[in-house]
N, C-alpha and C positions, 0 to 999 in steps of 0.2 A: 680340404675340402675335398671329396671326389668329384667330379664330372658325370652328369646325368643328361647328355645331349645338347652339350655345351653350356647348361645352368644346373648350379647344384642345387637345386630345390630340395631334395631326400635329406640333405644334411644341412640346411638352412632350417628345415623343420624340425630335424634331430637336434639341434644345437639349441634352436628356439624352447621346444618341448622339456628340454634338460635343463634350461635358465642359462647354459653358456652362452650368453649375447654379450658382444664387446664393441667398442665404439666405432671398430672397422668394418662390423658384418653388414649393417644396414645399409652402409655406405658404397659397401661394395658391389650389394644386393642392387641398389638407385641405378648405380654408376653401368650395369650391365642390362639391365631392365630399358635404360633411355638408349641403346645402342647394338637393342638384340631382340629377337624374337622368341617367344617361348609360346608352349601350348596353352589352350585355354584350360587343360587341366591340372598342368603344373601352375596357372596364376593362380587358378579355383583353389589349389592345395595351400598356397601360400598365403592368401587372403582368409582362409578358413584359418590357420594355426595364427596369423596376426591379430585376428581380430578380438580377442579378450583381452588382449595385452594392453596396458595403459597406455593411452594416445599421449598423454603429456611427457611421454619417457622419450628421450630423445632418440631422433629416427625413427620411429615408429610410425607416428602420422606420414611423415614425407614418404617413408616407404609403401605404405598404405597407397596413398593417393599415385604415386609413381605406376603400382601395378594396377590401378586400376584406371590412370589416362593413359597408359600405353598398351591399354586391350584394343581390339579393332572394332569398330562402331558397332556392329552386331554379334558381338561376344556376348556370350550368358553369363559372364562374370560382372556385366555391369545390372544385370535381374538378381545377381545374387548380392551384389553391395547394396543395392535399393533397397532389398528385402532386409537384409542385418540391420540396414541404418533406420528404416520405419520401427521395427519392432524396438531399436535400441530408443529413440527418440521420444516414442508411445510410453516405453516403461521408464524411462528416465531411472533408472538404475544404478547408470553410470554416472561418474563424478562429470560437474558442470562441465570441465573444461574440454573432458573427453568427447561430450555429446556436442560442443561446440567445434569440435574438428570435424567429427562426422556431418552436422549440419553444414559447415564451410565448403567440405569437400562436395554434398553432395549439391550446395549450390552453384560453385562451380560447373557441374557436369550438366545439370538443369538449370540456368539464371532466370526460366521464367515462370520454375513451380515456386508457385505463392505462399501455399503451406510451408514450406521447406523456409521461404526464406522470413515468414513470420516468426518461424520456431528459432532461428537464428537471431534475430533482434532480440526475444523476450531471453533467450539463453545469454547474451551479451549482458542483458539487462540485472540479470539475476548473480550473475559472475561480478557485476560491479565496474564493467567496461563500458561505461554511457556514449563515452564517443564513440567507439567501433557500434553501438547499437544504434545510434543516431545516423551514422554514414550509411548501414544499411536500410532504415529505417528511409532515407533520402532515396535508396535504390527502389523501395518498393512505391515510394511516392512516383517515380517517374513511370515504371512498369506498371504500375495497377490498372487492371483492363476495363475496368468499372466502377460505376459511381460508390458502389457499397464497399469495395475494396480501396478507392480513393480516400473514405471517409475511415478507414480501419489504418490506411498506411499514416494519414496524418495525427491520428489519434496516438498511433506509436511513436511517430516521430516527435509530438509535443510530451510524451510522457518521456522518453530519453532526454529531453533538452531541458525540461524542469528538473529533472531528477538531479543530474550533472551537479546544478548550483550556481552557474554562472550561463546558463543558454536563455535568458529572458527574453530580451529583446527579439530574438530568433522565436521563442515560442509565441510572443503576442502577432508576431505575422502568419505564422502557421494556424494560430486558432483563429486568425480573422477570415482566414480561408477554408477554413473546417468548417466556422458559422456559415459561410457561404455555401458549403457542399450538402450540413445537414438541411437548412433550407428547402435545397433542390431536391433533396430524396423526398422531404414531405408533401412538397408538391408536385412531383411525380411519381411518387408509390411505384418503383419499377421493382420487378421480381427479387425476393432475396432468397440467399442459399442459406439453412440454419446458423452456420458460424457467424454470418455478418449480422444473424437478427441477434444473437445470444451476446455477443461481442458489443453490439452497436448501442445497447443500455448504456455504455460507459462514457459515450463521446463526450459528455458535457461534464465531464467531474472535474477538469482542469481549470472550468472559467472563475470558480470563486478563488484561486490561486492568483490568476491575474489582477481582477477588477472587483472591487465590491459594488456589484449593480444586481440584488436579489431579481428585480422586475424582470430584466433581460433574463438572468440564471433560470428563473423558472418560464417564463414563455416559453424558451427553448428545449428546455427539461420535458414540459408536458407535451410539446409538440412531439419528440422523439418518441417518449415511452407510451404514448400514447399510440401513436402509429406501429409501433414495434409490438404492442401487446396484441394488437390484432392479428400482424403475423404469426406469433407464437400460438395464439390459437387455432389458426389457419392450418399450421403442422401439426400441432398436436391432438386437434378437435379441443371444444368444451362444451363442458357440462356446466347447468346453473349450479351455483354454489348452494351448500346444506344451508337451509332456514336459521334463521337468529334461534337461538334457544331462549333467551331473554335471562338467563341466568349465567354465572359468574362460576362453572367448574372446574372448568380443562381450560388451561392455556398455553399455547408453543410456542418457542425461541426460535429461529430460523437463522443458522448463520454457516459464515466460513470461520466465524472467529472465535468459534467455541475451544480455545485453547491459547496456549504463552501467548498472546496479543493484548492490544489497550482494551479491548471490549470484552476481553475473556477475563482481566484481571479487575476491570470494575463491575461486570455483570456477578459475577461470583457472589458476591453479598449481597445482593437482590434475593439470589436464588436460594439462599439459606435463610433467608428470614421472610420467606413467604408463610402464608398461614397454611398451619399443614391439611386442613380438609380441601386445598384448594390444590387440583392434580396435575403436574407441570410437567411438560414434553421439552426435551431438545434433541434439534433435529441438527446433527452437524455434517457440513458439507466437504469437512478436512479432518482425517484423522491420523493425530501424530502421537496420542499415547502421552502426551506431557504431563506435569504435575499438576499445571491448571487445567486441563480438561477432565484430569481426573477428577480433582476436587468440583468440578462443574456437574460429571456423571454422579458422584457421589450425591449431590444435594437437591436432584430432582426425580421425579418420580417415575419417569422410562426417559432413557438414552440412548435415541436412534441414532446408528453412525450410518448415513447416505452417502458417504465418499463415492462408492462403489454405483450408486443408484442412477438412473439417467432421470432426464427432467420429469417426463409425465408419470415415472413410478415413485419419485418422493411425494408429486402432489397426490399420488393416490394413497399413499401409506398416511398423508396426513387428513387426507377425506375418511379413512378407516378411522382413525382416532378419534375421531367426532369430537374436534375443539370447538369452543364455545369463541376462542381470540386465538389468533397469530400473532406473533410479534416480529417482525421484519428488524433483523440488527445492522443489517449492511448495508443499505440502501444500493444505493451504484457501485458500489465496490465490490459486490459479488455480482456479476451479471446471469450467473447459475441459478442463486436466489431469486432474482429478482424475475424470470423466466416462471420458475415454481410461481410465484407470488400472480404473477398474470393471469394463470389458471383456476386465480380464485378459489383454493381448496376449502378455506373456511369461510364461516357467515359473515365474519368481522375482521380485518387485517389492519395492524398496525405497525408503523414505523417509529424506531426510536434509538438513539443511542449512536450508534456507529457513523451516521455520516447526514446529510442534509436529507429533506424529501424525495423521491425519486420524481415524482410526478406520473408514476403509474395509476391509471384510473382503476385499479382492482386495490389499491391501497385506500381505506374510509379512512384513516386517521395520522396525524401524527403528532408525537408525544414531546411536549418541552415545557419548561416551567411557567410561571403566569406572566413575568415578564422580560423572558427571553427575547421574544420578537414581539416588535410594535405591534398594535392594534389593527395598521395596517395590511400587516401583513396576508390575511384572508384575503386579500383580492388577488393576492398573485400568486396562493399556493392552490396545487388542484386538492391535495387532502383536507380534510377538516383537523384546524389545530387547535387539538384538547391540551388543554393546559394546566399545569398541577401548579397546587398553591404554593410549594415551597421550591426545592431545588429539583432539576431533572436528572438526577444523579446522586446518588450518596455512597459512601465506601466506610467501613470500618477501619481504614488504616492501608500503610504500605508497610510492606517486608523491607527493612533497611540493616543493609549489609556493613562490613568493614570499610572504610575508604582506602582506596589504592593509590591517591595522589593527594600529595601537599604542597602547600605554597612554593616551598623551598624547590622540590623537586622543576618547578615549571619556572624557576629564577626569578619570584613574585617578591617583591618585599614583605615582610609580615604585616608594615603599618600602611599596604594599598589600599586602593576601592578597587573589589574585584567584581565585573561584571561576566555574565553568561546567558549565552545563548543556545539552545538545544532543540533542533528541529529538523525535518525532512528538508532536501535541498529545493523540493517544491516549493516550500514556506517563505523561501528568500527572495524577497521581492526588492529591486533596486530602492524603492522612494523608503522602505522601511529599513534597510541597511544604511542609507545614507543619516538617517534620523538614530541610528545608533550608535554611528562612529561620531555624529556632531555633542550626543552625551560625552562620550570620552574625551573628544578634544578641551570640554570646557570643564572637566575635572582633574584635579591636580595627583598627580601619582597614581592614575587609573589603568587598568588591565581590562580586556576582554576576551573571556575563553568562549571559544568558538567548536560546537561539536554538529556535525552535518550526519545527521541520522540517515542512512539511505542514501548519500551522496558520493559524489567521486573528490576525493579530498585536495586534489589536484585544481578541480577545477572550483571548487569552495575558498582556497586560499586564493585565487586569481581572482574571484568575485571582489574578493574584501581588500584584497591588496591594491587591485583596479580604485575602489571607492574612496579607501583612507588615501591613494593619494591625490586624489579631486579632491578630498576634504580636507587636507592638511594636516591627517593624524599619522603620529610616527607608525609605521607599520612593527615597532619593537612591542607596541603595547597590545599588538594581538597576540594569541594562544591558540593553533587549533589541536584540539584533543580529538585521541581516537576514540572509539564507541568501548564502553565499558564491557565487561566479561559477563555480566548479570545485571538485570532490572535492578535488583538488592544493591548493588554495588554504584552503579550511577546513582540511584538517590542518596547513598553515604557521599558522594564525592559532590553532590549540590552544597554541601556545608564548605567547599574552596568559594562558593560566591557569598556577596554581600547583596545583590539585586539581580533578578533574572528578568533581560528584556523579551519580551513576547512578539511574536513575529504580526502583520497584518498585510494583506487583509484577512488572512487564514489564520487564527490566533492557534494558542497551543490549545490542548483540552486534559488528555489525560499529564500531560506535561505540566501544565498549571497546576492540577491536585497535588502532585506529587510535590513539586515546589511548596503549595501551601502548606502541607504535612508538614513539610521540614523548616517550618517557620522561617522562610525566606521571602522578602518584599520582593511584588512582582511589577514592571511597567506595563502596561497592555494600551492600547486604542483600540476604542469602541468605533464598531462600524452599523452597518444595517444589514446585512446580512448572516444570518445562522453562526458560519464560520467565522466570523468575526464580532462575537459576542459572547462567546464561550467565557474567556478567561475574567471579563465584567462582572461576568453573572457569578463565577465561583469565589472573585473577591467580594461582592457586596453579601454573598450568602453566611461569606466567614467574618464581615462585620467591619471590611474595612475598606474605606472610601479611597485612601490614598495610594495613587498609581495609576487610577483610570482615567486613561485621556478621552477627549471627543476628536483630538486632527491631531496632525505629525507638531505642529508646534510645543502644543501640549504634553505631548510625549517626551517630547526632547526636554520640557520641563521639568516634568516629573521625574526623569532618570537624572539629570542635574541634582535637584534639590535631594533625591534620596540618596546620591554616591557621597555630598557634602555634608549632610545632615546625620552624623552617626546615632544621637538621640533618638531619631526620630524613627531610624531602622531601628533598634532595637525595643522601642515601643510596639512597633508594628510585629514584628519576631514575638514578643509577649503576648500579643493579643493574638496572633494565629493560633500559638501554643493554648491559650484558655480556649478557642473558639472549638476544640477537641470537645470538651464537657457541652455546648449548649449549641454549636450551628448544624442544620440541617444536613449539610455538607457530611457531617461525621456521624449520623443518625440513621443506621439503614433501616432499623425496625420502622420508624416513624415514616421513611420511605415508601418502605414494604407498604402499610398501610395506605397511602395514598396515593399507590398505584395500584393498587387492588378498587380503591375505590374509582378511580378513573377507569378502569376494566370493567369494571361492573354498570358502570354509567354509557361506557361503548358499547355494551351487547345487550343493553336494556332496550 
């Protein structure tokens, strides 16, 4: 390489642009930059040519870091780096790994920049690097400058800990602190910036994973949502909602999940079955163009892509569409949707399907089945509970692919009893995990297949291995499965299991429906809160009483009995197959009529 002012900038640029990069090129550049000075112009040229490269390529990230960190304190190069980094982090066109490197370097340069720290935490979570996400979330907790940021920091830390699959005890402590911070927020009502308002709606989301206490949950949730609704209206202005029409002509569904997602998979059947005279609007907060989203778009009268619209724009669009009823499908799982609903763009608003009620005063109704919630629930719910006579969801079925795993692939004997649990890391409560392993211990020749959706596999294995040692269960009976390539193959692979073990205090929902469709017995524990009553509801709607427990001891008893009694398992499997002909779970036409009757009652 030829020398220019002692540093081969032009040669390096030419080699990079020509794709002639070897292992020594970046190494030599890093060594030179670390020991010599170069001009701002040369440094800027180098950063410009390096920036489009893949940050995961060996040496690229380190050279960019050295180029920036060795610049003088007032160098314009720092401003150039911040501009490039901000554009990439906002656009998210790069692979996650490259975005992590960009955010990590920015954090090193500006450790007190909170938005960058939050971006780094979220990126690590999206990458599945939950331990690293937890590390930076703890840094955020230490550096949060005010009460709203402290709440955001503890929420992000809690999300990281629960997602790993083995951070439960730490998560309990963090949530206890978070509850105190929330109480302080509501009591003091400090000024809030818009990001704090929008993100704040979600801060009570994880309590139902930690304990079955609906009274506490909804007291806290109503306090937070009521306070933040006022802040949203202060921020964007508030107009009184349109008057009720008294008729059901136009209904809208608002969601970030109108796509390949559990909500999307379930909702599409209802949309296909709505009465032709009902004008149906779908407001999608996330644009993916996947097959499920296309299916939903083709099933409604009007599909609105709101992914690029701001909160007041979405609310105005809904107002212009003159709905009689707006259905919220996400509740607290989409803070953007919650903020739109806080502006009350429709005369009647209801939450259904995706999550428990949000506690938002602007939501008039919460739709459930007649027996899903106890009668006492109305005393602690903010919204009016609207009860359906049958199931609170129905589908015409699930697409099933070809199995990709066999028992012999997992070194499991053909005559073994196989249990399965496939849930997110957040649902792995230690007490429920102990119950599952106590079942395994009492059933001869049994194995336990464990899938951790959106979980850190290493942490999940550590979680169950520690429990197995404590319960005296042979770890050789455990099998940890990777994710399946598609939902259809996941359902096909359910046939590996003789019995599916549900989670508690947060049950499965779509996972339980898929299991019942495949004709596999389920053991579930019935609790008090909405999240701990899904599976029992589905079993009862399918005509199955076996497997429903009211406490941990009954859960173990049912697990053992179903494992040891093959004729009973076969009988349940037969009844589940027969239920396809008569159960409300699999009759979308009937369900659509019941929903429309409930809609009519709500708008009258």
